[in-house]
KOLGU-4560 file (N, C-alpha, C; in nm, 3 decimals, padded with zeros to 5 digits):
<recs>
<n_xx: 00.479 n_yy: 00.971 n_zz: -00.584 ca_xx: 00.447 ca_yy: 00.843 ca_zz: -00.524 c_xx: 00.305 c_yy: 00.805 c_zz: -00.564 mol: A seq: 1 type: MET>
<n_xx: 00.288 n_yy: 00.698 n_zz: -00.632 ca_xx: 00.156 ca_yy: 00.652 ca_zz: -00.674 c_xx: 00.093 c_yy: 00.566 c_zz: -00.566 mol: A seq: 2 type: ALA>
<n_xx: -00.030 n_yy: 00.591 n_zz: -00.536 ca_xx: -00.106 ca_yy: 00.513 ca_zz: -00.439 c_xx: -00.209 c_yy: 00.431 c_zz: -00.513 mol: A seq: 3 type: LEU>
<n_xx: -00.253 n_yy: 00.325 n_zz: -00.452 ca_xx: -00.361 ca_yy: 00.245 ca_zz: -00.510 c_xx: -00.480 c_yy: 00.251 c_zz: -00.417 mol: A seq: 4 type: GLU>
<n_xx: -00.596 n_yy: 00.267 n_zz: -00.470 ca_xx: -00.719 ca_yy: 00.257 ca_zz: -00.392 c_xx: -00.825 c_yy: 00.196 c_zz: -00.480 mol: A seq: 5 type: TRP>
<n_xx: -00.930 n_yy: 00.151 n_zz: -00.420 ca_xx: -01.033 ca_yy: 00.083 ca_zz: -00.497 c_xx: -01.169 c_yy: 00.137 c_zz: -00.458 mol: A seq: 6 type: HIS>
<n_xx: -01.248 n_yy: 00.170 n_zz: -00.557 ca_xx: -01.384 ca_yy: 00.214 ca_zz: -00.533 c_xx: -01.470 c_yy: 00.094 c_zz: -00.499 mol: A seq: 7 type: LEU>
<n_xx: -01.558 n_yy: 00.107 n_zz: -00.400 ca_xx: -01.649 ca_yy: -00.003 ca_zz: -00.372 c_xx: -01.729 c_yy: -00.037 c_zz: -00.497 mol: A seq: 8 type: PRO>
<n_xx: -01.729 n_yy: -00.160 n_zz: -00.536 ca_xx: -01.804 ca_yy: -00.203 ca_zz: -00.652 c_xx: -01.727 c_yy: -00.200 c_zz: -00.783 mol: A seq: 9 type: GLY>
<n_xx: -01.610 n_yy: -00.136 n_zz: -00.787 ca_xx: -01.531 ca_yy: -00.135 ca_zz: -00.911 c_xx: -01.481 c_yy: -00.277 c_zz: -00.938 mol: A seq: 10 type: ALA>
<n_xx: -01.495 n_yy: -00.320 n_zz: -01.063 ca_xx: -01.454 ca_yy: -00.457 ca_zz: -01.092 c_xx: -01.344 c_yy: -00.466 c_zz: -01.197 mol: A seq: 11 type: ILE>
<n_xx: -01.309 n_yy: -00.353 n_zz: -01.263 ca_xx: -01.202 ca_yy: -00.354 ca_zz: -01.361 c_xx: -01.103 c_yy: -00.243 c_zz: -01.332 mol: A seq: 12 type: THR>
<n_xx: -00.984 n_yy: -00.256 n_zz: -01.385 ca_xx: -00.879 ca_yy: -00.157 ca_zz: -01.358 c_xx: -00.894 c_yy: -00.029 c_zz: -01.440 mol: A seq: 13 type: SER>
<n_xx: -00.970 n_yy: -00.034 n_zz: -01.546 ca_xx: -00.993 ca_yy: 00.083 ca_zz: -01.632 c_xx: -01.142 c_yy: 00.095 c_zz: -01.661 mol: A seq: 14 type: ARG>
<n_xx: -01.184 n_yy: 00.212 n_zz: -01.708 ca_xx: -01.327 ca_yy: 00.234 ca_zz: -01.730 c_xx: -01.385 c_yy: 00.143 c_zz: -01.838 mol: A seq: 15 type: CYS>
<n_xx: -01.300 n_yy: 00.088 n_zz: -01.924 ca_xx: -01.346 ca_yy: 00.002 ca_zz: -02.033 c_xx: -01.311 c_yy: -00.144 c_zz: -02.013 mol: A seq: 16 type: PHE>
<n_xx: -01.248 n_yy: -00.179 n_zz: -01.903 ca_xx: -01.209 ca_yy: -00.317 ca_zz: -01.875 c_xx: -01.064 c_yy: -00.327 c_zz: -01.833 mol: A seq: 17 type: GLY>
<n_xx: -01.003 n_yy: -00.442 n_zz: -01.855 ca_xx: -00.867 ca_yy: -00.468 ca_zz: -01.810 c_xx: -00.760 c_yy: -00.451 c_zz: -01.917 mol: A seq: 18 type: GLU>
<n_xx: -00.792 n_yy: -00.476 n_zz: -02.040 ca_xx: -00.693 ca_yy: -00.486 ca_zz: -02.146 c_xx: -00.627 c_yy: -00.353 c_zz: -02.182 mol: A seq: 19 type: THR>
<n_xx: -00.499 n_yy: -00.357 n_zz: -02.214 ca_xx: -00.428 ca_yy: -00.238 ca_zz: -02.263 c_xx: -00.454 c_yy: -00.216 c_zz: -02.412 mol: A seq: 20 type: GLU>
<n_xx: -00.504 n_yy: -00.317 n_zz: -02.482 ca_xx: -00.528 ca_yy: -00.307 ca_zz: -02.625 c_xx: -00.629 c_yy: -00.199 c_zz: -02.661 mol: A seq: 21 type: GLU>
<n_xx: -00.725 n_yy: -00.172 n_zz: -02.573 ca_xx: -00.827 ca_yy: -00.069 ca_zz: -02.599 c_xx: -00.783 c_yy: 00.070 c_zz: -02.555 mol: A seq: 22 type: LEU>
<n_xx: -00.673 n_yy: 00.080 n_zz: -02.484 ca_xx: -00.627 ca_yy: 00.208 ca_zz: -02.430 c_xx: -00.616 c_yy: 00.319 c_zz: -02.534 mol: A seq: 23 type: LEU>
<n_xx: -00.561 n_yy: 00.295 n_zz: -02.654 ca_xx: -00.551 ca_yy: 00.403 ca_zz: -02.753 c_xx: -00.687 c_yy: 00.463 c_zz: -02.795 mol: A seq: 24 type: PRO>
<n_xx: -00.794 n_yy: 00.389 n_zz: -02.780 ca_xx: -00.926 ca_yy: 00.440 ca_zz: -02.815 c_xx: -00.982 c_yy: 00.534 c_zz: -02.707 mol: A seq: 25 type: ALA>
<n_xx: -00.929 n_yy: 00.524 n_zz: -02.584 ca_xx: -00.983 ca_yy: 00.600 ca_zz: -02.471 c_xx: -00.887 c_yy: 00.705 c_zz: -02.415 mol: A seq: 26 type: TYR>
<n_xx: -00.757 n_yy: 00.695 n_zz: -02.444 ca_xx: -00.660 ca_yy: 00.779 ca_zz: -02.372 c_xx: -00.547 c_yy: 00.829 c_zz: -02.459 mol: A seq: 27 type: ALA>
<n_xx: -00.501 n_yy: 00.952 n_zz: -02.427 ca_xx: -00.375 ca_yy: 01.004 ca_zz: -02.481 c_xx: -00.269 c_yy: 00.975 c_zz: -02.377 mol: A seq: 28 type: TRP>
<n_xx: -00.165 n_yy: 00.901 n_zz: -02.416 ca_xx: -00.059 ca_yy: 00.864 ca_zz: -02.322 c_xx: 00.070 c_yy: 00.850 c_zz: -02.399 mol: A seq: 29 type: TYR>
<n_xx: 00.175 n_yy: 00.804 n_zz: -02.336 ca_xx: 00.309 ca_yy: 00.807 ca_zz: -02.395 c_xx: 00.319 c_yy: 00.741 c_zz: -02.532 mol: A seq: 30 type: ILE>
<n_xx: 00.236 n_yy: 00.642 n_zz: -02.559 ca_xx: 00.242 ca_yy: 00.568 ca_zz: -02.685 c_xx: 00.186 c_yy: 00.649 c_zz: -02.804 mol: A seq: 31 type: VAL>
<n_xx: 00.082 n_yy: 00.730 n_zz: -02.781 ca_xx: 00.015 ca_yy: 00.795 ca_zz: -02.894 c_xx: 00.006 c_yy: 00.948 c_zz: -02.886 mol: A seq: 32 type: ASN>
<n_xx: 00.054 n_yy: 01.010 n_zz: -02.780 ca_xx: 00.033 ca_yy: 01.155 ca_zz: -02.762 c_xx: 00.133 c_yy: 01.245 c_zz: -02.834 mol: A seq: 33 type: SER>
<n_xx: 00.247 n_yy: 01.190 n_zz: -02.875 ca_xx: 00.355 ca_yy: 01.270 ca_zz: -02.934 c_xx: 00.399 c_yy: 01.381 c_zz: -02.839 mol: A seq: 34 type: LYS>
<n_xx: 00.396 n_yy: 01.350 n_zz: -02.708 ca_xx: 00.437 ca_yy: 01.443 ca_zz: -02.601 c_xx: 00.356 c_yy: 01.572 c_zz: -02.599 mol: A seq: 35 type: ASP>
<n_xx: 00.228 n_yy: 01.565 n_zz: -02.635 ca_xx: 00.140 ca_yy: 01.682 ca_zz: -02.637 c_xx: 00.006 c_yy: 01.648 c_zz: -02.572 mol: A seq: 36 type: LEU>
<n_xx: -00.058 n_yy: 01.750 n_zz: -02.515 ca_xx: -00.197 ca_yy: 01.731 ca_zz: -02.472 c_xx: -00.285 c_yy: 01.743 c_zz: -02.596 mol: A seq: 37 type: THR>
<n_xx: -00.406 n_yy: 01.695 n_zz: -02.585 ca_xx: -00.500 ca_yy: 01.697 ca_zz: -02.697 c_xx: -00.635 c_yy: 01.751 c_zz: -02.652 mol: A seq: 38 type: HIS>
<n_xx: -00.715 n_yy: 01.806 n_zz: -02.744 ca_xx: -00.847 ca_yy: 01.856 ca_zz: -02.706 c_xx: -00.933 c_yy: 01.747 c_zz: -02.644 mol: A seq: 39 type: PRO>
<n_xx: -01.008 n_yy: 01.785 n_zz: -02.542 ca_xx: -01.098 ca_yy: 01.691 ca_zz: -02.475 c_xx: -01.206 c_yy: 01.647 c_zz: -02.574 mol: A seq: 40 type: VAL>
<n_xx: -01.243 n_yy: 01.521 n_zz: -02.568 ca_xx: -01.350 ca_yy: 01.469 ca_zz: -02.654 c_xx: -01.301 c_yy: 01.406 c_zz: -02.782 mol: A seq: 41 type: GLY>
<n_xx: -01.170 n_yy: 01.391 n_zz: -02.797 ca_xx: -01.118 ca_yy: 01.329 ca_zz: -02.919 c_xx: -01.097 c_yy: 01.178 c_zz: -02.904 mol: A seq: 42 type: THR>
<n_xx: -01.118 n_yy: 01.128 n_zz: -02.785 ca_xx: -01.116 ca_yy: 00.983 ca_zz: -02.759 c_xx: -01.253 c_yy: 00.942 c_zz: -02.705 mol: A seq: 43 type: LYS>
<n_xx: -01.278 n_yy: 00.815 n_zz: -02.690 ca_xx: -01.406 ca_yy: 00.766 ca_zz: -02.640 c_xx: -01.425 c_yy: 00.805 c_zz: -02.493 mol: A seq: 44 type: LYS>
<n_xx: -01.550 n_yy: 00.834 n_zz: -02.453 ca_xx: -01.578 ca_yy: 00.862 ca_zz: -02.312 c_xx: -01.599 c_yy: 00.733 c_zz: -02.233 mol: A seq: 45 type: PRO>
<n_xx: -01.598 n_yy: 00.744 n_zz: -02.100 ca_xx: -01.633 ca_yy: 00.628 ca_zz: -02.019 c_xx: -01.785 c_yy: 00.610 c_zz: -02.020 mol: A seq: 46 type: ASN>
<n_xx: -01.835 n_yy: 00.515 n_zz: -01.945 ca_xx: -01.979 ca_yy: 00.486 ca_zz: -01.946 c_xx: -02.064 c_yy: 00.600 c_zz: -01.890 mol: A seq: 47 type: ASP>
<n_xx: -02.003 n_yy: 00.694 n_zz: -01.818 ca_xx: -02.076 ca_yy: 00.809 ca_zz: -01.765 c_xx: -02.069 c_yy: 00.929 c_zz: -01.859 mol: A seq: 48 type: LEU>
<n_xx: -02.003 n_yy: 00.911 n_zz: -01.974 ca_xx: -01.990 ca_yy: 01.019 ca_zz: -02.070 c_xx: -01.876 c_yy: 01.114 c_zz: -02.041 mol: A seq: 49 type: GLY>
<n_xx: -01.785 n_yy: 01.075 n_zz: -01.952 ca_xx: -01.672 ca_yy: 01.160 ca_zz: -01.914 c_xx: -01.553 c_yy: 01.125 c_zz: -02.003 mol: A seq: 50 type: ILE>
<n_xx: -01.500 n_yy: 01.227 n_zz: -02.071 ca_xx: -01.385 ca_yy: 01.209 ca_zz: -02.158 c_xx: -01.255 c_yy: 01.222 c_zz: -02.078 mol: A seq: 51 type: PHE>
<n_xx: -01.150 n_yy: 01.158 n_zz: -02.126 ca_xx: -01.017 ca_yy: 01.166 ca_zz: -02.066 c_xx: -01.013 c_yy: 01.122 c_zz: -01.919 mol: A seq: 52 type: ASP>
<n_xx: -01.092 n_yy: 01.021 n_zz: -01.885 ca_xx: -01.083 ca_yy: 00.965 ca_zz: -01.751 c_xx: -00.946 c_yy: 00.901 c_zz: -01.731 mol: A seq: 53 type: ALA>
<n_xx: -00.885 n_yy: 00.858 n_zz: -01.839 ca_xx: -00.749 ca_yy: 00.806 ca_zz: -01.838 c_xx: -00.667 c_yy: 00.888 c_zz: -01.937 mol: A seq: 54 type: HIS>
<n_xx: -00.549 n_yy: 00.932 n_zz: -01.896 ca_xx: -00.459 ca_yy: 01.001 ca_zz: -01.986 c_xx: -00.488 c_yy: 01.148 c_zz: -02.008 mol: A seq: 55 type: GLY>
<n_xx: -00.414 n_yy: 01.208 n_zz: -02.098 ca_xx: -00.415 ca_yy: 01.349 ca_zz: -02.136 c_xx: -00.358 c_yy: 01.435 c_zz: -02.023 mol: A seq: 56 type: ASN>
<n_xx: -00.431 n_yy: 01.459 n_zz: -01.914 ca_xx: -00.379 ca_yy: 01.533 ca_zz: -01.800 c_xx: -00.416 c_yy: 01.465 c_zz: -01.670 mol: A seq: 57 type: LEU>
<n_xx: -00.320 n_yy: 01.464 n_zz: -01.574 ca_xx: -00.355 ca_yy: 01.423 ca_zz: -01.439 c_xx: -00.457 c_yy: 01.523 c_zz: -01.388 mol: A seq: 58 type: TRP>
<n_xx: -00.563 n_yy: 01.478 n_zz: -01.326 ca_xx: -00.669 ca_yy: 01.565 ca_zz: -01.277 c_xx: -00.652 c_yy: 01.590 c_zz: -01.128 mol: A seq: 59 type: THR>
<n_xx: -00.640 n_yy: 01.720 n_zz: -01.092 ca_xx: -00.633 ca_yy: 01.757 ca_zz: -00.951 c_xx: -00.763 c_yy: 01.717 c_zz: -00.882 mol: A seq: 60 type: TRP>
<n_xx: -00.754 n_yy: 01.666 n_zz: -00.761 ca_xx: -00.872 ca_yy: 01.628 ca_zz: -00.684 c_xx: -00.886 c_yy: 01.720 c_zz: -00.563 mol: A seq: 61 type: CYS>
<n_xx: -01.008 n_yy: 01.746 n_zz: -00.522 ca_xx: -01.035 ca_yy: 01.830 ca_zz: -00.406 c_xx: -00.982 c_yy: 01.766 c_zz: -00.278 mol: A seq: 62 type: GLN>
<n_xx: -00.998 n_yy: 01.635 n_zz: -00.266 ca_xx: -00.959 ca_yy: 01.569 ca_zz: -00.142 c_xx: -00.808 c_yy: 01.553 c_zz: -00.131 mol: A seq: 63 type: ASN>
<n_xx: -00.762 n_yy: 01.543 n_zz: -00.006 ca_xx: -00.620 ca_yy: 01.523 ca_zz: 00.016 c_xx: -00.582 c_yy: 01.382 c_zz: -00.024 mol: A seq: 64 type: SER>
<n_xx: -00.455 n_yy: 01.361 n_zz: -00.050 ca_xx: -00.411 ca_yy: 01.227 ca_zz: -00.092 c_xx: -00.423 c_yy: 01.126 c_zz: 00.020 mol: A seq: 65 type: SER>
<n_xx: -00.430 n_yy: 01.172 n_zz: 00.145 ca_xx: -00.445 ca_yy: 01.077 ca_zz: 00.256 c_xx: -00.583 c_yy: 01.014 c_zz: 00.257 mol: A seq: 66 type: THR>
<n_xx: -00.679 n_yy: 01.076 n_zz: 00.187 ca_xx: -00.814 ca_yy: 01.018 ca_zz: 00.178 c_xx: -00.818 c_yy: 00.901 c_zz: 00.082 mol: A seq: 67 type: ALA>
<n_xx: -00.714 n_yy: 00.882 n_zz: 00.003 ca_xx: -00.710 ca_yy: 00.774 ca_zz: -00.095 c_xx: -00.645 c_yy: 00.651 c_zz: -00.035 mol: A seq: 68 type: ASN>
<n_xx: -00.725 n_yy: 00.551 n_zz: -00.013 ca_xx: -00.674 ca_yy: 00.429 ca_zz: 00.046 c_xx: -00.763 c_yy: 00.314 c_zz: 00.003 mol: A seq: 69 type: ARG>
<n_xx: -00.720 n_yy: 00.193 n_zz: 00.031 ca_xx: -00.801 ca_yy: 00.078 ca_zz: -00.005 c_xx: -00.922 c_yy: 00.071 c_zz: 00.086 mol: A seq: 70 type: ILE>
<n_xx: -01.039 n_yy: 00.066 n_zz: 00.027 ca_xx: -01.164 ca_yy: 00.061 ca_zz: 00.102 c_xx: -01.220 c_yy: -00.079 c_zz: 00.104 mol: A seq: 71 type: LEU>
<n_xx: -01.273 n_yy: -00.118 n_zz: 00.217 ca_xx: -01.346 ca_yy: -00.243 ca_zz: 00.227 c_xx: -01.475 c_yy: -00.225 c_zz: 00.148 mol: A seq: 72 type: ASP>
<n_xx: -01.522 n_yy: -00.329 n_zz: 00.081 ca_xx: -01.643 ca_yy: -00.317 ca_zz: -00.002 c_xx: -01.764 c_yy: -00.270 c_zz: 00.079 mol: A seq: 73 type: LYS>
<n_xx: -01.767 n_yy: -00.299 n_zz: 00.209 ca_xx: -01.880 ca_yy: -00.259 ca_zz: 00.292 c_xx: -01.862 c_yy: -00.116 c_zz: 00.344 mol: A seq: 74 type: ALA>
<n_xx: -01.742 n_yy: -00.060 n_zz: 00.333 ca_xx: -01.714 ca_yy: 00.073 ca_zz: 00.385 c_xx: -01.757 c_yy: 00.181 c_zz: 00.286 mol: A seq: 75 type: GLU>
<n_xx: -01.814 n_yy: 00.287 n_zz: 00.336 ca_xx: -01.856 ca_yy: 00.399 ca_zz: 00.253 c_xx: -01.758 c_yy: 00.513 c_zz: 00.272 mol: A seq: 76 type: VAL>
<n_xx: -01.712 n_yy: 00.570 n_zz: 00.163 ca_xx: -01.621 ca_yy: 00.685 ca_zz: 00.170 c_xx: -01.704 c_yy: 00.811 c_zz: 00.152 mol: A seq: 77 type: SER>
<n_xx: -01.712 n_yy: 00.891 n_zz: 00.256 ca_xx: -01.791 ca_yy: 01.014 ca_zz: 00.253 c_xx: -01.713 c_yy: 01.125 c_zz: 00.184 mol: A seq: 78 type: GLU>
<n_xx: -01.780 n_yy: 01.203 n_zz: 00.098 ca_xx: -01.721 ca_yy: 01.324 ca_zz: 00.043 c_xx: -01.724 c_yy: 01.429 c_zz: 00.152 mol: A seq: 79 type: ASP>
<n_xx: -01.616 n_yy: 01.508 n_zz: 00.161 ca_xx: -01.613 ca_yy: 01.614 ca_zz: 00.260 c_xx: -01.526 c_yy: 01.727 c_zz: 00.210 mol: A seq: 80 type: ARG>
<n_xx: -01.561 n_yy: 01.848 n_zz: 00.249 ca_xx: -01.480 ca_yy: 01.964 ca_zz: 00.216 c_xx: -01.359 c_yy: 01.964 c_zz: 00.307 mol: A seq: 81 type: GLU>
<n_xx: -01.244 n_yy: 01.995 n_zz: 00.251 ca_xx: -01.122 ca_yy: 02.001 ca_zz: 00.330 c_xx: -01.057 c_yy: 02.137 c_zz: 00.311 mol: A seq: 82 type: GLU>
<n_xx: -00.982 n_yy: 02.178 n_zz: 00.411 ca_xx: -00.908 ca_yy: 02.303 ca_zz: 00.403 c_xx: -00.799 c_yy: 02.288 c_zz: 00.298 mol: A seq: 83 type: ASP>
<n_xx: -00.789 n_yy: 02.381 n_zz: 00.206 ca_xx: -00.692 ca_yy: 02.372 ca_zz: 00.098 c_xx: -00.560 c_yy: 02.439 c_zz: 00.135 mol: A seq: 84 type: LEU>
<n_xx: -00.500 n_yy: 02.393 n_zz: 00.243 ca_xx: -00.372 ca_yy: 02.449 ca_zz: 00.287 c_xx: -00.261 c_yy: 02.400 c_zz: 00.194 mol: A seq: 85 type: MET>
<n_xx: -00.169 n_yy: 02.489 n_zz: 00.159 ca_xx: -00.061 ca_yy: 02.456 ca_zz: 00.065 c_xx: 00.032 c_yy: 02.347 c_zz: 00.119 mol: A seq: 86 type: ALA>
<n_xx: 00.038 n_yy: 02.328 n_zz: 00.250 ca_xx: 00.128 ca_yy: 02.228 ca_zz: 00.306 c_xx: 00.079 c_yy: 02.085 c_zz: 00.285 mol: A seq: 87 type: GLN>
<n_xx: -00.052 n_yy: 02.067 n_zz: 00.268 ca_xx: -00.104 ca_yy: 01.932 ca_zz: 00.252 c_xx: -00.102 c_yy: 01.892 c_zz: 00.105 mol: A seq: 88 type: SER>
<n_xx: -00.082 n_yy: 01.766 n_zz: 00.081 ca_xx: -00.081 ca_yy: 01.719 ca_zz: -00.057 c_xx: -00.224 c_yy: 01.692 c_zz: -00.104 mol: A seq: 89 type: THR>
<n_xx: -00.241 n_yy: 01.692 n_zz: -00.234 ca_xx: -00.370 ca_yy: 01.663 ca_zz: -00.297 c_xx: -00.354 c_yy: 01.546 c_zz: -00.392 mol: A seq: 90 type: ARG>
<n_xx: -00.461 n_yy: 01.478 n_zz: -00.416 ca_xx: -00.458 ca_yy: 01.365 ca_zz: -00.507 c_xx: -00.464 c_yy: 01.409 c_zz: -00.653 mol: A seq: 91 type: GLY>
<n_xx: -00.398 n_yy: 01.333 n_zz: -00.737 ca_xx: -00.404 ca_yy: 01.351 ca_zz: -00.883 c_xx: -00.447 c_yy: 01.217 c_zz: -00.940 mol: A seq: 92 type: LEU>
<n_xx: -00.542 n_yy: 01.219 n_zz: -01.032 ca_xx: -00.594 ca_yy: 01.094 ca_zz: -01.089 c_xx: -00.594 c_yy: 01.097 c_zz: -01.240 mol: A seq: 93 type: ARG>
<n_xx: -00.594 n_yy: 00.979 n_zz: -01.300 ca_xx: -00.619 ca_yy: 00.963 ca_zz: -01.442 c_xx: -00.500 c_yy: 00.945 c_zz: -01.534 mol: A seq: 94 type: GLY>
<n_xx: -00.381 n_yy: 00.988 n_zz: -01.492 ca_xx: -00.265 ca_yy: 00.977 ca_zz: -01.580 c_xx: -00.253 c_yy: 01.095 c_zz: -01.673 mol: A seq: 95 type: GLY>
<n_xx: -00.148 n_yy: 01.098 n_zz: -01.753 ca_xx: -00.125 ca_yy: 01.211 ca_zz: -01.841 c_xx: -00.076 c_yy: 01.166 c_zz: -01.978 mol: A seq: 96 type: SER>
<n_xx: -00.049 n_yy: 01.264 n_zz: -02.063 ca_xx: -00.003 ca_yy: 01.235 ca_zz: -02.199 c_xx: 00.137 c_yy: 01.174 c_zz: -02.203 mol: A seq: 97 type: PHE>
<n_xx: 00.210 n_yy: 01.176 n_zz: -02.093 ca_xx: 00.343 ca_yy: 01.113 ca_zz: -02.087 c_xx: 00.343 c_yy: 00.989 c_zz: -01.997 mol: A seq: 98 type: VAL>
<n_xx: 00.226 n_yy: 00.943 n_zz: -01.954 ca_xx: 00.215 ca_yy: 00.828 ca_zz: -01.864 c_xx: 00.230 c_yy: 00.696 c_zz: -01.938 mol: A seq: 99 type: ALA>
<n_xx: 00.285 n_yy: 00.600 n_zz: -01.869 ca_xx: 00.292 ca_yy: 00.463 ca_zz: -01.918 c_xx: 00.156 c_yy: 00.396 c_zz: -01.902 mol: A seq: 100 type: LEU>
<n_xx: 00.127 n_yy: 00.296 n_zz: -01.982 ca_xx: -00.002 ca_yy: 00.227 ca_zz: -01.970 c_xx: -00.030 c_yy: 00.176 c_zz: -01.828 mol: A seq: 101 type: PRO>
<n_xx: 00.073 n_yy: 00.133 n_zz: -01.757 ca_xx: 00.054 ca_yy: 00.081 ca_zz: -01.621 c_xx: 00.004 c_yy: 00.188 c_zz: -01.524 mol: A seq: 102 type: SER>
<n_xx: 00.023 n_yy: 00.316 n_zz: -01.555 ca_xx: -00.026 ca_yy: 00.425 ca_zz: -01.470 c_xx: -00.170 c_yy: 00.465 c_zz: -01.501 mol: A seq: 103 type: SER>
<n_xx: -00.220 n_yy: 00.423 n_zz: -01.615 ca_xx: -00.355 ca_yy: 00.461 ca_zz: -01.656 c_xx: -00.456 c_yy: 00.359 c_zz: -01.605 mol: A seq: 104 type: LEU>
<n_xx: -00.474 n_yy: 00.362 n_zz: -01.475 ca_xx: -00.565 ca_yy: 00.270 ca_zz: -01.407 c_xx: -00.656 c_yy: 00.351 c_zz: -01.314 mol: A seq: 105 type: ARG>
<n_xx: -00.776 n_yy: 00.307 n_zz: -01.296 ca_xx: -00.870 ca_yy: 00.376 ca_zz: -01.209 c_xx: -00.819 c_yy: 00.388 c_zz: -01.066 mol: A seq: 106 type: SER>
<n_xx: -00.740 n_yy: 00.294 n_zz: -01.022 ca_xx: -00.692 ca_yy: 00.292 ca_zz: -00.884 c_xx: -00.565 c_yy: 00.374 c_zz: -00.861 mol: A seq: 107 type: ALA>
<n_xx: -00.502 n_yy: 00.424 n_zz: -00.965 ca_xx: -00.377 ca_yy: 00.497 ca_zz: -00.949 c_xx: -00.404 c_yy: 00.641 c_zz: -00.907 mol: A seq: 108 type: THR>
<n_xx: -00.333 n_yy: 00.685 n_zz: -00.804 ca_xx: -00.345 ca_yy: 00.822 ca_zz: -00.756 c_xx: -00.206 c_yy: 00.871 c_zz: -00.719 mol: A seq: 109 type: CYS>
<n_xx: -00.165 n_yy: 00.981 n_zz: -00.777 ca_xx: -00.041 ca_yy: 01.047 ca_zz: -00.737 c_xx: -00.075 c_yy: 01.151 c_zz: -00.632 mol: A seq: 110 type: ASN>
<n_xx: 00.026 n_yy: 01.199 n_zz: -00.564 ca_xx: 00.005 ca_yy: 01.304 ca_zz: -00.465 c_xx: 00.111 c_yy: 01.411 c_zz: -00.481 mol: A seq: 111 type: GLN>
<n_xx: 00.070 n_yy: 01.536 n_zz: -00.463 ca_xx: 00.163 ca_yy: 01.647 ca_zz: -00.479 c_xx: 00.105 c_yy: 01.769 c_zz: -00.407 mol: A seq: 112 type: ILE>
<n_xx: 00.191 n_yy: 01.863 n_zz: -00.373 ca_xx: 00.145 ca_yy: 01.985 ca_zz: -00.308 c_xx: 00.072 c_yy: 02.074 c_zz: -00.409 mol: A seq: 113 type: GLU>
<n_xx: -00.035 n_yy: 02.142 n_zz: -00.366 ca_xx: -00.114 ca_yy: 02.226 ca_zz: -00.458 c_xx: -00.034 c_yy: 02.338 c_zz: -00.525 mol: A seq: 114 type: PRO>
<n_xx: 00.075 n_yy: 02.382 n_zz: -00.465 ca_xx: 00.155 ca_yy: 02.490 ca_zz: -00.525 c_xx: 00.236 c_yy: 02.442 c_zz: -00.645 mol: A seq: 115 type: ALA>
<n_xx: 00.244 n_yy: 02.312 n_zz: -00.668 ca_xx: 00.320 ca_yy: 02.257 ca_zz: -00.780 c_xx: 00.249 c_yy: 02.284 c_zz: -00.911 mol: A seq: 116 type: SER>
<n_xx: 00.327 n_yy: 02.319 n_zz: -01.014 ca_xx: 00.270 ca_yy: 02.346 ca_zz: -01.146 c_xx: 00.349 c_yy: 02.269 c_zz: -01.252 mol: A seq: 117 type: ARG>
<n_xx: 00.282 n_yy: 02.189 n_zz: -01.330 ca_xx: 00.343 ca_yy: 02.115 ca_zz: -01.438 c_xx: 00.244 c_yy: 02.108 c_zz: -01.554 mol: A seq: 118 type: PHE>
<n_xx: 00.294 n_yy: 02.096 n_zz: -01.674 ca_xx: 00.208 ca_yy: 02.093 ca_zz: -01.792 c_xx: 00.123 c_yy: 01.967 c_zz: -01.802 mol: A seq: 119 type: SER>
<n_xx: 00.150 n_yy: 01.869 n_zz: -01.721 ca_xx: 00.072 ca_yy: 01.745 ca_zz: -01.727 c_xx: -00.036 c_yy: 01.736 c_zz: -01.620 mol: A seq: 120 type: ARG>
<n_xx: -00.061 n_yy: 01.845 n_zz: -01.545 ca_xx: -00.166 ca_yy: 01.850 ca_zz: -01.443 c_xx: -00.275 c_yy: 01.945 c_zz: -01.489 mol: A seq: 121 type: TYR>
<n_xx: -00.399 n_yy: 01.913 n_zz: -01.458 ca_xx: -00.510 ca_yy: 01.999 ca_zz: -01.495 c_xx: -00.627 c_yy: 01.985 c_zz: -01.401 mol: A seq: 122 type: GLY>
<n_xx: -00.734 n_yy: 02.053 n_zz: -01.430 ca_xx: -00.856 ca_yy: 02.043 ca_zz: -01.351 c_xx: -00.971 c_yy: 02.003 c_zz: -01.443 mol: A seq: 123 type: ILE>
<n_xx: -01.072 n_yy: 01.950 n_zz: -01.385 ca_xx: -01.193 ca_yy: 01.914 ca_zz: -01.460 c_xx: -01.306 c_yy: 02.002 c_zz: -01.408 mol: A seq: 124 type: ARG>
<n_xx: -01.358 n_yy: 02.086 n_zz: -01.493 ca_xx: -01.469 ca_yy: 02.172 ca_zz: -01.454 c_xx: -01.598 c_yy: 02.093 c_zz: -01.463 mol: A seq: 125 type: LEU>
<n_xx: -01.679 n_yy: 02.104 n_zz: -01.360 ca_xx: -01.805 ca_yy: 02.031 ca_zz: -01.354 c_xx: -01.916 c_yy: 02.129 c_zz: -01.322 mol: A seq: 126 type: VAL>
<n_xx: -02.026 n_yy: 02.115 n_zz: -01.390 ca_xx: -02.140 ca_yy: 02.202 ca_zz: -01.366 c_xx: -02.264 c_yy: 02.116 c_zz: -01.349 mol: A seq: 127 type: ARG>
<n_xx: -02.341 n_yy: 02.146 n_zz: -01.247 ca_xx: -02.469 ca_yy: 02.078 ca_zz: -01.224 c_xx: -02.576 c_yy: 02.159 c_zz: -01.295 mol: A seq: 128 type: THR>
<n_xx: -02.653 n_yy: 02.093 n_zz: -01.377 ca_xx: -02.760 ca_yy: 02.160 ca_zz: -01.451 c_xx: -02.892 c_yy: 02.128 c_zz: -01.381 mol: A seq: 129 type: ILE>
<n_xx: -02.958 n_yy: 02.232 n_zz: -01.335 ca_xx: -03.086 ca_yy: 02.215 ca_zz: -01.265 c_xx: -03.197 c_yy: 02.194 c_zz: -01.366 mol: A seq: 130 type: ALA>
<n_xx: -03.299 n_yy: 02.123 n_zz: -01.322 ca_xx: -03.417 ca_yy: 02.099 ca_zz: -01.408 c_xx: -03.495 c_yy: 02.225 c_zz: -01.426 mol: A seq: 131 type: ASP>
</recs>
């Protein structure tokens, strides 16, 4: 089940704008992936330097899928640690190598139980570098 949510201040449906014409430059998806994942960094990054923000693999999110909802522009969504119980669903973002262009939107979020395993789901490792 795909959910829609909107980040406060987001003005386009994708990191590069609205058009699907630029999608092949930024994402691996059903049109160009040949049903395979691809090495990270082979497409253009978003403005923050993050590769594969759309396509390649759905990215598991720490927060539960119930935290994904339409936010009022004045409302602030706080980050919070949640208990990772297997019974609760988690959000998946970004789309995958078998996704249709309509699924590769910043606002699209799927939900699934953490015990689920599929070749189109992955994680994004993040490291903070101290000065």
